[in-house]
N, C-alpha and C positions, 0 to 999 in steps of 0.2 A: 147434930148427927151427920156423919159423912154420907155424901151422895153416892148412890150405886148406879150402875148402868140402867137398871130397871126404873129407878126413880127419875133419872134424867130423860129416858125415853118417854116416860109418862108425862113429863113436863113438856116435851116436844109435841106430844099428841094433844095436850091441852091447848096449845096455841096454833095448831096446824091450820085451823080454818082462817085465822087472822093472817097467816102467811100466804095461804093458797089464794084467798080472794083478791090479793093485790099483786099476784104474779104477773098478770097481763099489764097492770099499771106500771110495774117496774120495767117491763120490756119497752113500753112506749116512752117512759120518762127517763130511762137510762140510769136509774138509781132505785134503791128500795123505797117503798112508801114508809112514811113515819110509823104507821101502825104495824107494818111488818117488821121494821127495825125494833120497835118496842116489844114485839112478840118474842124475838130471839133473845132479847135482854131478859125477859121474864122467864125464858127457858134456861137461863143461867149460862148461855153461851160465852159471855165475856169472861167468865171465871174458870173455865175448864183448865187452863194451864197456869193460872195465877196461884202463887203460894198461899197455903191456908192462913199463914200469919198475916197476910194482907187482905184477907177476906175472900180468897179464892177457893177453888175446889181441889186443885192439884191432882187431877185424875190421871190414871195411867193412859198411855197412848192408844191402846186398843179401845178403851171406853170413849175417848175423844173421837176416834175414827168412826165408831158406830153411831155416835150422836150426829156427826157431820153427815154420814150416809143417810140417816133417817130424815134429816132436814132436806137433803138434796132430793130425796124421793118426792118431796112436796114442791120445792122450788130451788133450782140450782144457784140462783143469785143469792138467796138468803143463806144457803149453805156456805157459799164462798166467804161469808162474813165470820165463819168459825176461824178461818185463817186471819182475816182482817183484825179481829179482836185479840187473837192469842199469839201471833208471831212476835210482836214486840215484847210481850210478857215472858216469852222464852228467852229472847235475846238479852233481857235485863238481868240475867243471872250473874253477869260479870260487871254490872254497873255499881257505882257507889250506893250504899244503903240510903243515904240522904236523898238521892235522885229518885230511887224507886219509891220511897215512901211519899215523896212530894207528888208523885203521879197517882198512886193507887191506894195508899193507906187511907181508909175511910171513904174511898171512892173506887171500889173494885170494878165497876162497870165502865169506867172512863176509857174512851177509845183513843189509842195512839196508833194511827195508821202508818204503815211502813212501806217504803219503796226504795229500791236500790239501783234504779236505772242509771242515773247520772249523779255524780257527787256534786254537792253544792259548794260554794266558795265562802270561806270564813275570813274575816279581818278582825284583829284584836282591837278592843275598845277599852276604855278606862274601867268599865263595869263588867266586861266579859267579851262577847263577840258579836259581830254583825254578820248576818247570813244572807247571801244572795244566790239567785239561780232559779232554775226550773226543775222540778221533779215530776216525772211522768208515771202513769199507771198507779196512781194513789187510790187504790180500791177503798170504797167507803169514805172518801174524802169529804162528802157533804155532811157526814155525821161526826167526824173526828174532832177531838179537842186539841190534839197534838199531832205533829208529823215527825216520824223517825226517818232519817235519811243519812247516807254517807256524806261526808263533807271533807274538804281539803283546806288545811291551814299551812301556807308556805310550803307546800309539797308534802305535808304530813297528813296521812289519811286517818279519819276517825268517823264517829257517828254523832249526829246532833239531834236533840229533841227540841222542836220549835212549836210555839203556840199557833194553832191554826187561825185564831182570830186576827192575826197580823199578816196572814197570807192571802193570796188571791187565787180563787179557784176558777179555772177555765173549763167551762162545761162542754168539753169536746169529746166525750166518750161515745163516738159513733162507730159501731162495730158490727161484725157479722153476727156474733153470739155473745153470751154472758153479758147482755146489755144492762141488766139490773145491778151489776157489781159496782157501777158508778166509779170506774177507775180513771179519774180525771187527772189533768195536769194541774200542778200547783206552782204558782210563781211567788218568789220571795225577793223583796227589794230592800235590802238593808234591815232585815228584821233583827232586833236586839234580843240576845239571850244571855243569861248568866253563865259564868265559867263552868258551873256544875253541869250544864246541859251539853257539854262537849266531852265525849268519851274517846280518848286517844287509843287507836288500835295498837300502837307499839307499847303502851303501858302494860305492866303485868296485871292480869285479871284480878279484880278486887274480890276478897272473900266477903260475900254478902250473906248475912245471917238469915235472910228470908229464903234463900235458895240452897238449902242443905238436904232436901228430900231426895228420894231415889229418882224422881222424874228428871231432875236436873243433872244427873250423871249420864243421861242419854245423850248421844250425839245431837247436834243442833238440827240435823235433818229429820228429827222426830216431828218436825213441823209438817212433814208429809201427812201426818194423821189429821191435819186440819183442812186439807183440800184435795188430796188424791181421791178420797172416797166420793167426791162429787162426780168424777169421771166414771167410777164404778157404778154409781147409782144411775147415771144417765144410760149406761149400757144395759143395766137391769130393767129400767123403764122401757127402753126400746124393745127388748125381748118380749116384754109383756104386751106392748101395743101391737107388735108384729103378730104375735100369737092370736090376738083378737082379729086382726085384719085378714089373715088367711082363711078364717072361717067363712068369709063372704066374698073375698076378692076373686074375680074371674080373670084368667089369663087372657091377655089381649089376642083378639082374633080367634077365640075358641069359646067353648062352653064349659071347659074344665076349670075347676078351682085351682088356684095357685098352689094350695097345700098338697095337691096330688102330683105336682111337677118335681121330677128328680133334682133338677138344678136348684130349685127353691129349698128342697129338703137338705141338700148338701150345704148350701150357704147357712141354713139355720143350725145344722149340726156343728159346723165350724164356729159359728158365733157362740153357741153354748160352751163349747170346749175352751175357747179363748177367754171367755168371761170367767168361767169357773177356775181355770188354771191361774190367771193373773190375780184374781180375787184371793185365792188361797195363798199364793206366794206373798202377796202384800201383807196380809194379816199374819202369816207365819213369821215374816221378818220383823214386824212390829212386836210380836210376842217374844221373839228371841232377844230383841233389843231391850225390852222391858225386863226380861228374866236376868240378863247380865247386869242391868242397873241395880236391881234388887239385891244382887250378890256383891255389889260394890265394885264391879269390874268396869274398866274403861275399854271401850270398843277399839279394836285394832283397825288399821287402815282398810284391810280387806272386809272386815265386818261392816264398816261404814259404807264401803262400796256395795256390799250385799243389799243393804237397806236402800241405797240410792237406786240400784238396779231394779228392785222390786217396785219402788214408787214410779220410776220412769216407765217401766214395762206396763204397770197397771193403767196408766193414762194412755199410752200408745196403743195397747191392745184394746182398750175400751173404744177407741176411735175405729179400730179394725172391726170390732164387733158391729158397730153401727153401720159401717160400710157394707158388711155382709148382709145385714138386714135391709139396707137400702136397695141392694140388688134384687131382693124379693119384692119390696114394696113398690119399686119402680116410680112411676109418676106421682104416686100418692105422697112421697116424701117432699115433693115440690109444692104441695098445697098448703097454704098457711092455715087452713082450717084443720089440719091434722097435726097432732102433737109430735110426730116424728120429724116434722120440719124444724121445729125449735130445737129438738135434741140434736139434729144434724148440725145446726149452726153453733150450738153450745160446745159440742165435743170437738168440732173443727177449730174453734177458738182456743179451747183448753190445751189441745195437743201441741200448740205452738208456744206455750208458756216457757219462758227461759229456763226455769228450774227443771222441767220435765220434757223438753222437746227431744227430737230424735238424736241430736248430737250428744246428749248425755249418755247414750250407750257407749260412745267412744270414750267419754271421760271415765266411765267405769273400767273399760278395758285398759286405760292408761294406768290405773291403780294396780290391776292384776298383773300387768306386764312390767311395771316399774318404769314406764315411759314418762316423758315430760307431761305434767298435768295442765290441761288447758282451763280447768275450772277449780281453783283452790278451795272454794267454799264446800266442796264435796267432803273434805276431810275435817271440817269443824265439828 
């Protein structure tokens, strides 16, 4: 029976206590607890964007986004693993069938962690290739069976899939926020891989029999559905916590409640407007993208830019929402005892992510204006 949004959300609800009870542990230890990781696996997170023929759910992007958002309302780091589990499974749509099946056929929950920060270096060997270098920001690296990374062979760019048991993890994820994502550095020193595990960028994409569904006609940036909702959920949580806070908070130097101050009311009104507007725009663009894919249409450059703009704006505006609320909460947001403090750290970390940082607004403008594009992945 095909999973519905309702059944998936029910699955998240059934494991919510297992995720929530280890949220503080993840913050302290800078990676998910094994029980929290196992909980999101039970909630079928690893299968959201995997083809049905490989044991996946192959859900539409709106459903994926809603599931991600629901987990993020429990724990932001656990929700980040929606992306960790599913980004490689989306990218695999152009890989050889043999490689895809070797990774996920009969093992749909296997984690291939992806990062594209710095290309690794390849050298040809008699049996395939030797891979060396360091890849940074490998979220979920402690749990991954494989690493997906860009790599260069004699000046030729491609992608490699490398077994993690031959790599070395440097436990160096010491950050302001999103600490539980476990986005570690991974070192490779002459790791041997078969020739099949190097996908050449210049080669014509392979027709993969497992990736023929509507989902895989969407532009690659549909991956936004796996992590942008984390930011939207943080903004939503902050609005809820602030609403509770103003019921009791007294303005400094007076006996008046903060909720009766015009400046606080103004900040709150702006926060609500920005959250609702960016939330609506993001889901509207996801729905448009899905509708085109179901009709068999390929997204134009401007339509791809529309989706990218919506994702970037959702993250950046979520950070603005939290800032408005911090102006009301004042010193409360600096107290580690209050949940707004962690939300502040998480959203400030998320807004600097390379895929959705402020410079991506300019990338979108370059598409609309026909200017030189500084970020080619936008058009994939």
